[in-house]
FIKOLZA-1660 file (N, C-alpha, C; in steps of 0.1 Angstrom, whole numbers, plus 5000, padded with zeros to 4 digits):
% residues 134
   i   px   py   pz ch aa at
   1 5005 4990 5001  A  M  N
   1 5000 5006 5000  A  M CA
   1 5008 5011 4999  A  M  C
   2 5006 5021 4993  A  R  N
   2 5015 5040 4991  A  R CA
   2 5009 5040 5001  A  R  C
   3 5021 5047 5007  A  S  N
   3 5017 5059 5018  A  S CA
   3 5013 5072 5012  A  S  C
   4 5006 5082 5020  A  R  N
   4 5001 5092 5014  A  R CA
   4 5013 5101 5012  A  R  C
   5 5015 5111 5007  A  T  N
   5 5025 5118 5002  A  T CA
   5 5022 5132 5010  A  T  C
   6 5026 5143 5006  A  R  N
   6 5022 5155 5016  A  R CA
   6 5011 5161 5005  A  R  C
   7 5009 5157 4995  A  A  N
   7 4996 5167 4984  A  A CA
   7 4989 5158 4990  A  A  C
   8 4980 5148 4997  A  T  N
   8 4972 5141 5001  A  T CA
   8 4969 5138 5015  A  T  C
   9 4980 5145 5020  A  A  N
   9 4978 5147 5038  A  A CA
   9 4967 5153 5044  A  A  C
  10 4966 5161 5036  A  R  N
  10 4951 5171 5041  A  R CA
  10 4940 5163 5037  A  R  C
  11 4939 5153 5034  A  L  N
  11 4929 5150 5023  A  L CA
  11 4924 5138 5032  A  L  C
  12 4909 5135 5031  A  P  N
  12 4901 5124 5039  A  P CA
  12 4909 5110 5029  A  P  C
  13 4907 5098 5036  A  K  N
  13 4914 5088 5028  A  K CA
  13 4910 5086 5014  A  K  C
  14 4893 5088 5012  A  R  N
  14 4888 5086 4998  A  R CA
  14 4879 5104 4994  A  R  C
  15 4892 5112 4990  A  P  N
  15 4886 5124 4988  A  P CA
  15 4871 5125 4978  A  P  C
  16 4866 5136 4977  A  D  N
  16 4856 5137 4963  A  D CA
  16 4858 5158 4960  A  D  C
  17 4854 5156 4951  A  L  N
  17 4866 5171 4946  A  L CA
  17 4862 5180 4958  A  L  C
  18 4848 5178 4964  A  A  N
  18 4847 5189 4976  A  A CA
  18 4859 5191 4984  A  A  C
  19 4862 5177 4987  A  D  N
  19 4872 5175 4999  A  D CA
  19 4885 5183 4994  A  D  C
  20 4889 5185 4979  A  V  N
  20 4902 5190 4974  A  V CA
  20 4899 5201 4971  A  V  C
  21 4891 5208 4967  A  F  N
  21 4885 5222 4969  A  F CA
  21 4883 5226 4985  A  F  C
  22 4883 5222 4992  A  R  N
  22 4885 5227 5008  A  R CA
  22 4898 5230 5014  A  R  C
  23 4909 5215 5005  A  A  N
  23 4924 5215 5011  A  A CA
  23 4929 5223 5005  A  A  C
  24 4925 5235 4994  A  Y  N
  24 4936 5236 4981  A  Y CA
  24 4930 5245 4976  A  Y  C
  25 4928 5255 4984  A  P  N
  25 4917 5269 4976  A  P CA
  25 4919 5278 4964  A  P  C
  26 4935 5281 4965  A  L  N
  26 4943 5283 4953  A  L CA
  26 4933 5284 4945  A  L  C
  27 4926 5298 4937  A  G  N
  27 4922 5292 4924  A  G CA
  27 4907 5284 4917  A  G  C
  28 4906 5281 4928  A  V  N
  28 4889 5274 4931  A  V CA
  28 4879 5288 4925  A  V  C
  29 4878 5297 4933  A  A  N
  29 4871 5309 4925  A  A CA
  29 4870 5311 4910  A  A  C
  30 4882 5311 4906  A  E  N
  30 4884 5313 4893  A  E CA
  30 4881 5303 4883  A  E  C
  31 4880 5291 4888  A  L  N
  31 4878 5279 4879  A  L CA
  31 4863 5277 4882  A  L  C
  32 4859 5279 4892  A  L  N
  32 4843 5284 4893  A  L CA
  32 4834 5290 4885  A  L  C
  33 4838 5300 4882  A  A  N
  33 4839 5310 4873  A  A CA
  33 4839 5302 4859  A  A  C
  34 4851 5301 4856  A  Y  N
  34 4852 5295 4843  A  Y CA
  34 4841 5284 4840  A  Y  C
  35 4838 5273 4847  A  H  N
  35 4823 5263 4851  A  H CA
  35 4809 5270 4846  A  H  C
  36 4814 5281 4853  A  D  N
  36 4795 5287 4854  A  D CA
  36 4792 5292 4839  A  D  C
  37 4807 5296 4836  A  A  N
  37 4807 5307 4822  A  A CA
  37 4804 5294 4813  A  A  C
  38 4807 5283 4808  A  L  N
  38 4810 5272 4804  A  L CA
  38 4791 5268 4803  A  L  C
  39 4789 5262 4813  A  L  N
  39 4776 5252 4820  A  L CA
  39 4766 5266 4815  A  L  C
  40 4765 5281 4820  A  R  N
  40 4755 5291 4820  A  R CA
  40 4752 5300 4812  A  R  C
  41 4769 5303 4803  A  G  N
  41 4767 5312 4794  A  G CA
  41 4765 5312 4783  A  G  C
  42 4764 5318 4773  A  D  N
  42 4758 5318 4755  A  D CA
  42 4763 5306 4750  A  D  C
  43 4756 5300 4743  A  S  N
  43 4757 5283 4741  A  S CA
  43 4749 5281 4730  A  S  C
  44 4751 5274 4722  A  P  N
  44 4742 5269 4714  A  P CA
  44 4735 5257 4718  A  P  C
  45 4742 5247 4729  A  L  N
  45 4735 5242 4733  A  L CA
  45 4725 5244 4751  A  L  C
  46 4716 5238 4753  A  S  N
  46 4708 5245 4761  A  S CA
  46 4716 5240 4778  A  S  C
  47 4707 5244 4786  A  V  N
  47 4716 5244 4804  A  V CA
  47 4719 5229 4806  A  V  C
  48 4702 5224 4799  A  G  N
  48 4702 5209 4801  A  G CA
  48 4704 5201 4792  A  G  C
  49 4714 5204 4776  A  E  N
  49 4720 5199 4776  A  E CA
  49 4734 5194 4780  A  E  C
  50 4741 5208 4784  A  R  N
  50 4753 5209 4787  A  R CA
  50 4758 5206 4801  A  R  C
  51 4743 5200 4808  A  E  N
  51 4744 5192 4824  A  E CA
  51 4744 5185 4820  A  E  C
  52 4739 5174 4806  A  L  N
  52 4740 5163 4804  A  L CA
  52 4750 5153 4802  A  L  C
  53 4762 5163 4791  A  I  N
  53 4772 5167 4793  A  I CA
  53 4782 5161 4801  A  I  C
  54 4777 5174 4814  A  A  N
  54 4789 5172 4824  A  A CA
  54 4780 5159 4835  A  A  C
  55 4772 5150 4832  A  V  N
  55 4768 5142 4835  A  V CA
  55 4775 5132 4832  A  V  C
  56 4773 5134 4819  A  F  N
  56 4779 5118 4806  A  F CA
  56 4794 5115 4813  A  F  C
  57 4798 5129 4810  A  V  N
  57 4812 5130 4811  A  V CA
  57 4820 5124 4824  A  V  C
  58 4812 5128 4838  A  S  N
  58 4819 5126 4849  A  S CA
  58 4813 5108 4857  A  S  C
  59 4800 5104 4849  A  S  N
  59 4804 5091 4849  A  S CA
  59 4813 5085 4836  A  S  C
  60 4820 5086 4832  A  L  N
  60 4825 5079 4825  A  L CA
  60 4838 5079 4832  A  L  C
  61 4840 5089 4837  A  N  N
  61 4853 5091 4842  A  N CA
  61 4857 5092 4861  A  N  C
  62 4843 5089 4865  A  A  N
  62 4839 5078 4879  A  A CA
  62 4840 5093 4889  A  A  C
  63 4837 5098 4883  A  C  N
  63 4835 5112 4896  A  C CA
  63 4826 5114 4903  A  C  C
  64 4822 5110 4911  A  G  N
  64 4808 5106 4918  A  G CA
  64 4805 5118 4921  A  G  C
  65 4810 5130 4927  A  F  N
  65 4808 5143 4935  A  F CA
  65 4801 5150 4922  A  F  C
  66 4809 5150 4910  A  C  N
  66 4804 5157 4900  A  C CA
  66 4792 5151 4892  A  C  C
  67 4789 5140 4891  A  F  N
  67 4780 5129 4886  A  F CA
  67 4766 5136 4889  A  F  C
  68 4769 5133 4911  A  G  N
  68 4754 5133 4917  A  G CA
  68 4754 5150 4911  A  G  C
  69 4764 5163 4915  A  A  N
  69 4759 5176 4914  A  A CA
  69 4753 5175 4900  A  A  C
  70 4760 5175 4891  A  H  N
  70 4755 5175 4876  A  H CA
  70 4738 5164 4874  A  H  C
  71 4741 5154 4880  A  R  N
  71 4728 5144 4872  A  R CA
  71 4712 5157 4880  A  R  C
  72 4713 5155 4897  A  I  N
  72 4707 5174 4897  A  I CA
  72 4705 5181 4890  A  I  C
  73 4709 5185 4888  A  I  N
  73 4706 5202 4878  A  I CA
  73 4704 5191 4865  A  I  C
  74 4709 5184 4858  A  A  N
  74 4701 5185 4846  A  A CA
  74 4686 5173 4848  A  A  C
  75 4685 5170 4859  A  E  N
  75 4673 5166 4859  A  E CA
  75 4663 5182 4855  A  E  C
  76 4669 5188 4872  A  R  N
  76 4657 5198 4872  A  R CA
  76 4654 5210 4855  A  R  C
  77 4662 5209 4853  A  F  N
  77 4664 5210 4831  A  F CA
  77 4661 5204 4818  A  F  C
  78 4654 5194 4830  A  G  N
  78 4645 5185 4821  A  G CA
  78 4651 5173 4815  A  G  C
  79 4659 5168 4819  A  V  N
  79 4667 5161 4811  A  V CA
  79 4660 5145 4824  A  V  C
  80 4655 5135 4812  A  Q  N
  80 4644 5124 4817  A  Q CA
  80 4662 5116 4828  A  Q  C
  81 4656 5106 4844  A  P  N
  81 4667 5104 4853  A  P CA
  81 4675 5090 4846  A  P  C
  82 4668 5083 4835  A  D  N
  82 4672 5075 4831  A  D CA
  82 4681 5075 4820  A  D  C
  83 4685 5093 4810  A  V  N
  83 4691 5090 4799  A  V CA
  83 4705 5086 4803  A  V  C
  84 4713 5092 4813  A  V  N
  84 4725 5089 4814  A  V CA
  84 4731 5072 4811  A  V  C
  85 4719 5067 4815  A  E  N
  85 4720 5047 4815  A  E CA
  85 4720 5045 4801  A  E  C
  86 4713 5049 4794  A  H  N
  86 4711 5048 4781  A  H CA
  86 4720 5052 4773  A  H  C
  87 4726 5065 4772  A  L  N
  87 4741 5070 4770  A  L CA
  87 4753 5061 4771  A  L  C
  88 4753 5053 4786  A  L  N
  88 4766 5044 4787  A  L CA
  88 4766 5036 4781  A  L  C
  89 4752 5025 4784  A  T  N
  89 4749 5014 4771  A  T CA
  89 4749 5010 4757  A  T  C
  90 4742 5029 4750  A  D  N
  90 4744 5029 4734  A  D CA
  90 4737 5040 4730  A  D  C
  91 4750 5048 4726  A  I  N
  91 4748 5060 4723  A  I CA
  91 4731 5061 4711  A  I  C
  92 4737 5052 4704  A  D  N
  92 4726 5055 4694  A  D CA
  92 4714 5054 4696  A  D  C
  93 4711 5041 4708  A  R  N
  93 4696 5042 4709  A  R CA
  93 4690 5052 4724  A  R  C
  94 4697 5062 4724  A  A  N
  94 4696 5066 4735  A  A CA
  94 4683 5079 4733  A  A  C
  95 4677 5079 4747  A  P  N
  95 4667 5084 4742  A  P CA
  95 4670 5103 4741  A  P  C
  96 4680 5107 4729  A  I  N
  96 4684 5119 4729  A  I CA
  96 4681 5125 4716  A  I  C
  97 4676 5139 4709  A  P  N
  97 4677 5138 4696  A  P CA
  97 4696 5136 4692  A  P  C
  98 4685 5130 4677  A  A  N
  98 4699 5129 4668  A  A CA
  98 4710 5137 4665  A  A  C
  99 4707 5148 4667  A  R  N
  99 4715 5159 4664  A  R CA
  99 4730 5159 4678  A  R  C
 100 4721 5155 4688  A  L  N
 100 4733 5153 4700  A  L CA
 100 4743 5144 4700  A  L  C
 101 4735 5130 4695  A  K  N
 101 4740 5116 4692  A  K CA
 101 4761 5118 4687  A  K  C
 102 4761 5126 4680  A  P  N
 102 4778 5130 4677  A  P CA
 102 4784 5131 4689  A  P  C
 103 4779 5145 4694  A  I  N
 103 4786 5152 4700  A  I CA
 103 4786 5141 4711  A  I  C
 104 4778 5133 4719  A  F  N
 104 4781 5121 4725  A  F CA
 104 4796 5111 4727  A  F  C
 105 4794 5108 4713  A  K  N
 105 4805 5100 4706  A  K CA
 105 4815 5102 4708  A  K  C
 106 4817 5117 4703  A  L  N
 106 4831 5126 4705  A  L CA
 106 4837 5126 4718  A  L  C
 107 4825 5126 4727  A  L  N
 107 4825 5132 4745  A  L CA
 107 4837 5113 4751  A  L  C
 108 4825 5107 4745  A  A  N
 108 4832 5092 4749  A  A CA
 108 4842 5090 4749  A  A  C
 109 4849 5093 4733  A  K  N
 109 4862 5089 4732  A  K CA
 109 4871 5102 4734  A  K  C
 110 4872 5112 4739  A  L  N
 110 4877 5122 4737  A  L CA
 110 4879 5119 4753  A  L  C
 111 4870 5113 4763  A  T  N
 111 4874 5108 4782  A  T CA
 111 4879 5094 4783  A  T  C
 112 4880 5085 4772  A  R  N
 112 4880 5073 4773  A  R CA
 112 4898 5067 4772  A  R  C
 113 4896 5074 4751  A  A  N
 113 4907 5072 4743  A  A CA
 113 4913 5084 4737  A  A  C
 114 4915 5100 4742  A  P  N
 114 4918 5108 4739  A  P CA
 114 4925 5105 4728  A  P  C
 115 4937 5098 4721  A  A  N
 115 4944 5097 4713  A  A CA
 115 4937 5089 4703  A  A  C
 116 4923 5083 4701  A  S  N
 116 4915 5078 4695  A  S CA
 116 4907 5088 4682  A  S  C
 117 4905 5103 4687  A  V  N
 117 4899 5113 4686  A  V CA
 117 4902 5110 4668  A  V  C
 118 4895 5110 4657  A  E  N
 118 4900 5116 4642  A  E CA
 118 4892 5125 4641  A  E  C
 119 4897 5126 4631  A  A  N
 119 4888 5139 4619  A  A CA
 119 4872 5138 4618  A  A  C
 120 4869 5123 4614  A  A  N
 120 4857 5123 4617  A  A CA
 120 4846 5122 4623  A  A  C
 121 4854 5125 4637  A  D  N
 121 4845 5127 4649  A  D CA
 121 4839 5136 4652  A  D  C
 122 4852 5150 4650  A  R  N
 122 4848 5161 4650  A  R CA
 122 4840 5167 4638  A  R  C
 123 4843 5158 4622  A  E  N
 123 4835 5164 4618  A  E CA
 123 4819 5158 4614  A  E  C
 124 4816 5145 4625  A  A  N
 124 4799 5143 4621  A  A CA
 124 4792 5154 4633  A  A  C
 125 4803 5158 4645  A  V  N
 125 4795 5164 4650  A  V CA
 125 4793 5179 4645  A  V  C
 126 4800 5184 4631  A  F  N
 126 4797 5196 4624  A  F CA
 126 4785 5191 4613  A  F  C
 127 4786 5184 4605  A  A  N
 127 4773 5175 4597  A  A CA
 127 4758 5177 4607  A  A  C
 128 4762 5169 4621  A  A  N
 128 4748 5178 4631  A  A CA
 128 4741 5189 4634  A  A  C
 129 4753 5198 4624  A  G  N
 129 4747 5213 4622  A  G CA
 129 4752 5222 4637  A  G  C
 130 4761 5214 4636  A  W  N
 130 4768 5219 4656  A  W CA
 130 4778 5233 4649  A  W  C
 131 4781 5240 4659  A  N  N
 131 4798 5249 4654  A  N CA
 131 4804 5244 4665  A  N  C
 132 4817 5257 4659  A  E  N
 132 4827 5253 4675  A  E CA
 132 4822 5259 4681  A  E  C
 133 4817 5263 4690  A  R  N
 133 4807 5271 4695  A  R CA
 133 4808 5260 4708  A  R  C
 134 4796 5253 4699  A  A  N
 134 4793 5240 4706  A  A CA
 134 4798 5235 4716  A  A  C
% end
């Protein structure tokens, strides 16, 4: 078993993001301001769609804290509770608009294996009607 380093000494044994923010607050305000700009600022994607993206990616990267927080907000913005499970199982059959599916396929690749992303993945997003801003 690895011993704890000085960097993790202030964290509980199984820390979540809130624990990290409390232990190391430098830059947290700026990070959260950026987070709010991405999720609430001007975008071709609705707030609900952006929150669904955050839930999906948080699930893929196993961040329970972010998953739970974004899931609650996504549901408040109209996302059905079972949509993420469908996305994780089969993006093509998930109950989301067809034009969102290329985005989720790209996100899955970016999160699981970023080096596997190809131009065709990005082009599929553009072909679905999304622009760089999205």
